[in-house]
N, C-alpha and C positions, 0 to 999 in steps of 0.2 A: 504494500500500500504506500502510495506517495503521501508524504506529510507536507502540506502547504505551509510555507513560512515566509516571513517578510524579509527584505534585504537587511533589516536591523539584526536578524538572527545570524547573518554571515559576518560576524565581527571577527577580528584576527585571533583573539584568544580562544573563542568558541571553535573556530575552524581548526586551529591547532590542536585543541583537545580532541576533536572528533578524529583527526588524522592519527593522533597518538593512540586513541582507543582502537581504531582499525588495525594499527600495527601491533596491538597487544601490549602496549606499554601502559598498564593500568595506573601505576602510581603517578607518572607524569601527566597522564590524561586527567586524573582527578585533580591534581594541583592546578592545571590550566583551567579546568571548568570552574573550580572554586574562585579563581582569580577573575574569570569572565563574569561570574554571577556578581562579584563584588564591584568590579570596575566597569563592566559593560551593561549591567542590568540583568534582571531576572527574565528568563523566557521559558516557555513550556519545554522547548527542545533541550535547553541546557539542563533542566531538572530531569527530563526524561533520560538523557544520556548519563547523567550522574547516577541515577538509579541503576542503570545497566553496569556502570563501572563498579559501583559498590557491590552489586550482586556477583559479578565475575571475580571480584577480588575477595569474595567470601566475607563481606562486611555484615554487621548485624542486620537481621531482618527488619528491625524497627527503623533503622536508618534508610534502608532501601525503600520501605513503604512511605516514609516521610518525604523522600525526594520525589517519588512518583505522585504523591498527593499534591505536592507543590506544583508539579507540571500541570495537573488538572486545574488547580486554582488559577494558573496563568491563562488557560484556554478551557473554560468550564464546559463547553459543549462540543469539543473536538472528539470525534469517535475513536481516534487512535489513543488519546490519553485516557478516555473513559475506559476503553478495553484494557489498556495496560495496567491501570490501577485495579481494575476488576481481577486480573490475573494475579496481581500481587496480593490482593485480599484472599484469593483462594489459597495461595502459599501460606498465608497467615492463619488459615483455618476459619475464615469468615465468609463462608460460602454464600449465605443469603445476602449479605451486603454486596458481595461480588456480583451476584445475579442481577441486582438492581442496576448496577453500572453497565454490565455487559449487555443487558437487554436494552438499556437506553442507547448504547452505542449502535445496536442493530436497528433501532428505530430511525436513527439518523442515517446509517449506512447499512442496509440489509445484507450486503455482501462483505462486511468487515471480516477479514480473514483471521484476525486474532480473536474477536468476540464470538464468531459463529461456532467454531469447534468447541469452545469452552462452554457456551450455552448448551450445546448438544450434550456434552459430557455431564454437566450439572443437571440437566433435565433428566438424564438417566439416573444420576446419583440419587435424585429425589423423586423418581417415578413421575416426572412431569412431562414426559414426551406426549406428542399428539398422535402420530401415526407412523407406520413404517414408511409410507410414501413420502411424508414430509421429511423424515430423516434422509431418505435416499436422494431426494431433490437437493437438500442442503449439501450432502456429500458430493454430488455431481457438480454443483456449483463451485465448491472448493477445489475439486480436482481439475476442473477446466481452467481455473485461474492460475496465474504464475506465482502466487504468493506462497510464502512458507507456511506449512501446517505442521504442528507438532506430530512427529511420527508415532509417538505413543498414543496420542488421542485417536489417530486414524485407524489403529489396529482394531478397535472395537466396532468400527462402523463399516470397514471395507475389507472383505475377504478376497484379496487379489494381490498376489506377490509382485506382479509387474507394477501395479499402482503404488505399492509400498516402497518399491525401489525408487520410483520417481519422487515420492513425497520425501523420503529420507535424503535423496540427493539435493533437494532444495535447501535443506537445513544443515547439511554437512559443512563443517568449517573448512574453508579454503585459505590456507596460509602458506607462506614460503617456508620450506623446511631446510634447516641446516643439516648437511650430511653428518652422520654419526662418525665419531672418531673410531677407527677399528681398534680392537683390543685383543690381547692374547687370550687363549682359552683359560677360564678359571678352573680351579680344582673341581668345582661342582658347577652344574648348570644353574645360573642365577635367574630366578623367576620372581617377577614383581606382580603382586595382586593389588588392584586398584578398585576401591569401592567406598560408598557411603553407608553400607549396610552391614558392617561388622558389629551388629547389635541384635536386639530382639526383632528380627526381620526374616521373611520367608527365605531369602537367599542364604542367610546364615544357618537356618534350620537344615537346609539341603546340604551345605558343604561341611558341616561339622564332622561327618564321617570321613570325608576326603581329607580334611586337615589332620585327623588322627592317623590316617593310613598313608599319608604322603611319605615317600622315601627320602629321608634327609641325608642318606649316604650318597645320593646321586644329585639332589637338588639343594640349593640354598634359597631361602624364601625371604623376600622383602615385602613388607605390607605398607601401602600408602592409604591412609584412612582419611576420607574427605569429611567425615562427620562423626567424630568419636563420641561414644556414650559410656563414660567410665562407670556408670551405675549398673550396666547390664552384665549378666553372666558371660555373654558371648564376647564382650570386649576383653575380658581377662583371658578367655580361650585364645583369641587371636593374638593377644600380646605374648602369651606363653608359646604359641606356635611360631611366631616370626623370629627369624634369625636377626632381622633388623626391622624395627617398627617405626613408622613416621606418621605423626599427626600433621597432615598438610592442610588442615581446615583453614588456616590463616594465610596460606600461600596461593598465589594466582596460578593459573594453568601454566604460564610460562615458567614461573619459579618452580613449580612441581616438576615440570619436564626437565628443567636444568638439574634439579636434584637427582632425578632418576637417571639422567644421562651420566652424571658424575659417578653414580654407583655402578655403571657399566653392566646394566641388566642384559641378559641374553634373550629373555622372553618377557614381554609385558602382557598381562592378562587383564582385560577390562571386564569387570563383573557388573557394570552398570549400563553400558550401551547408551541409549537415548531415553533415559527415564528421569524421574525426579531426583535432583541432586547429582546428576551425572556431570562429567566434565570431559566431553569428547575432544575439546581443544588440546588436551594433553596428548592424545594419541595422534591427532592431526599434526602435532609438532614432532612426532616420532621420538619415542623414548627408548626404544630397543630395536635391534635388527629384526626381531620376530614379534609381531603384535597380534594378539588373539582376542576376539570378542566371544565371551562365554557367559551364558546363563542369565544375565541381567535383562537382556532385551531380546524378545523372540522375533527378530527380523534383521534385515541388513542395516548396518550403520551408514553405508554409502561413503565412509571415510576412505579417501584414497590410500592413506597410509596404514589402514587396518588390513593385515595380510590374510588372516584366517578367521573362520567362524566355526564353532563346535556345533555339530548336529548329528543326525542319524538318518537312516534311509527312509524313515516314515515322515519325519518333520520336513526333510528336504529330499523328495524322491529324485531318482535319477532323471536328468533332463531339466530339472528346475534350477540348476546352478546359475543359469543366466539371470535369475532374478536377484542375485546377491553379488555385491561388489567384491566381497571377500572370496578367497578360495575355501572350499568346504572340507572340514575335517570330520569324517563320519566315524562315530563309535559304533561298535556292535551293540545290539539292544537299544536302550534308550540313552539319549544324550544327557539326561538329567541325573545328577548324582543323588543318592539317598543315604540316609544314616540308618543302619540296622540296629543301633543300640538304644533307640528311643523306647520309652516305657510303653508297653502294650495296654490298651484300655482294659479295665477290669469289670466294667459294668456296675460298679457300686452305686447304689441309689436308683438304678434303673431309669426309666423314662420320666418318672415323677420328679427326679432331681432337676430336670430341664423343662418342666411344664408341658411334656408331651403326653398325648393320650395313649393308654395301653391297648385300647380296643380299635384303633384305626391304623390303616396302612400309612406310613409316613414317608412321603417324598421330601427331598431337601435340596436347596441350592445354597452352597456355601461360597459361591463366587462373590466378589465385590459387586455391589449394585451397579457400578458404572459399566460393567460388562453386560448387563441385562437390558435389552431393548424391547420394543413392542413385539418383535417376532418371537423372541424367547418366551416372553410372558404369555402371549396368546397361545403358544404351543403348550405351555404348562397348564393353562386353564382348560384347554381342550382335553388334556389327560385327566384333570380333576373331574370334568364333566363325564368322562367315560368310566371313571372309577369313583362312584358316589361315596364310598366309605373312606376315601383317602383324604389326607390333609397335606399341605405343603408348608414346610419350614423354610422361611426366607431369611437369609443373612442380610441384615440392614446396616451393618457397620455401627458407627457410633450415633447415627441419626435415628430419630423417632419416625419410622415410616408406617406406623400402624394405620393411621387414617388414609394415607395414600394407597396402601395395599388394599384396604377395604374398598376404597373407591374403584380401584382397578379391577378387583375381583368381581364386584357387583356389575361393572360394565360388561364383563364377559359371562354373566349369568351364573356366577359361582357365589355361594353363600360366603360372605366375608369372614365368618368365624373359621372357615376351613383354610385360611392362609395365616400362618403364625409368623411373627417376626422374632428374630433373635439377634443378639449383639456379640461383640468380641469377648473372648475368654482367653486366659492363659493357655499355652499350647497343650499341656496335659489334659486340662479340663475340656478343651476344644475337641481333642481326639475322643474323649469319653462321650461327648455329645454326638459326634459323628456316628459312633458305634451304636447309638440308640435308634438311628433311622433305618428304614428298609432299603431305600434306593435314592442315590444322589442323582440330580439332573444337571447336566452341563450346559454352558452357553456355547454359542456357535462360532462367531468370527474370532473370538478370543477365549479359548478354552480355559478350563481349570488346569493349572500347572502344579504348583506346590499343593493346592487343594486336592488335585487328583491323587497325588502320592499319599496325602493324608488319609483320603478315603480308603485306599487299598491297605494302608497300614492299620487302619481301624477295622478292617475286615468287611467293608461295605461296598457293594457294587456301585459304580458310577456309569451312567449312560451318557455317551457323548455322540457328537455328530462330526465326522471328519470333513474338514473344509479343504481349501486350496493353499492358504498361506501357512507359514511355520506356526504362528500363534493358534491357528485353527486345527492343528494336527498333533499338538503335544499330548493331549489326553489319550489319543489313539496310540501313540508311541508308548506311553506308560502302561496302558491296559494290555497291549500286545506283549510287552516285555514281562508283564505279570502273568501271562498265560490266559488272558480272557479277552481275546480280540473280538469275540462276539458282542461285546458291549459297545463297540463302535459302529455307528449307523452311517448311512450315506444320503439320507433324505429326511426331511421332517416327518413325512408319512411313515417311514420306517422307524423313526425315533418314537413317535407316538404309539405305534403298534407294539414295539418292544416294551415300552414302559407299561402299557396296559396289560400286556401278556404277563410280565413279571409280577405285577400287582394282583393278578387274578389266578396265578398258577404258583402257589407257594412252594411246591416241590422243585420247580425250576429255579426259583430264587434261592432256595436253600442250597441247591447244588452249586450255584455260582458263589455263594458266600463261602462254601467249603473250599472251593478252588482258590478263592482270594485269600482265605486264611492260611492255606498251605503256601501261597506265594510269598508270604512274609518271611519264610525261612528257606524256601527252595527255589526261588526264581532269581534270575540275574538282576532284577530291579533293585533288590536289597542286598546283593552281594557286593558290599562296599569295597572290600579289598580288591576283588577282581576288577570292579569298575575303575578304581584308582590306578591299577597297573595298566589298564587299557588307555586311560587318559594320559598317564605319564609316557606311555609308548608313543602316542601321537605328538606330545610335546618334544620328545627326543627326535622324532622323525623331522619335525620342523627345524629344530636346531641343527641337525645333521645336514639338511638341505642348505641351510644358510652357510655353515662352515665349508661346504663343498662349492659354494659360489653359485648355487642353483636358485632360480626364482621360485617363489611360492607356487604350489600347485595343489589341486584337489587330491586328498589322500583318505584312504579308508582302512580300517582294521576289519578282518574277517571275524565271523562269529566263532571261529575255532579258537 
């Protein structure tokens, strides 16, 4: 979107600050902008860019929000600044305040590329969508525009890997890269892990077993923590694991990249991709001769300097490599690591402990509400109409969605009391709750990922719909590796029929539950040591190609 501005905005200090920002020199850009505000006067653009600088430099959220609010004060009805402040308010956890500004931005500019996807996401978050057709029309408008769209937002609305590549390419950082200084081989292969999620987060739940099983005789591990949480148990785990731990929360991308380069990493592993608190600029600047995108983002980063992406033959089938800028590293079985040392649910307290009826068949969706759109909800309501004795347990996150769920159910001809809301719980209690339901129902364009593994670990079947893009095929990969590929369907018609069949044929459901329970100890999905050895073998293959002077290429490990 073009921001209209007056000649007054093109003052020397302001212009210098923007040039420094574009060059990645955040400290100097901030200094010049503050001088511009003091000497050349306050403008919306100056405050807008100040907010960007503060954010990219890892400044306090309150300062970022204040700068963005000042931008709107200077231009109260400008759709860009309305939308920008709206997004900052989302980051601050003030969704309803954000929606007011974002919707106002759309009233002024119905095609605002920043406001539109966020309104779509928040409409889903609070079950305020209107129709599938309206969502589809909005998506088409965004895709046809040349504007940047958050790739993470698009995953929930568009099941098309070709489109995801185009969307990611629009947002990928494009910077001049200084060549890496060659270094002699280290005694061990030096691997850097980069993330903001070394805390109570789904990513950390998945990699705990990997961390325990990693071979420190072969690898030396450096950790770059974007967002430390010293109060979490996982923070101490990652500190104990790391041969060298770095809190880089106060460093810019350029400073973090310089630090990593100084440590002569052989392999850099990005565990964030293009998600909340990610820092793709670090990898665009090239911090290691081998750079790998893994786990954090279920799609291509489109970063030119990202060499590889970890996947498997289900998440990225043969022939789909063209939809990913990275070379594909395929693991046998499922690309997703899992920890086999988690506590198994014991069933203490039964359904009553979670407010669930003992005499009803219980369907459940434990996906985050932003993954649930009009298509999923309509499908689930169709299932409830076909199975009158059933209820649906709906994960609503931290929001109170009771009234919205009741309204949606009523509109689909389902008694509102049959749709039950539930909120977040600590991991162990959450697994206990999952174990009490009969059948989990998955979303479509953006499947259950960690949630799917949780269901299998809890011994509960998950019904999924295999789509086209990586994010829409993860649950199929998990279920296939667990030995229950029959739980993956290929159409909503098949999905509904399978759900109704399992709800009305208890013997078939019991057989599935028995297979899933056995998978917890006998399937490759939870063979953490084997998975880790396979993953390490791929890392070594990448490293050996680099040492041999060979360019990155697609590589796979066989199931043997």
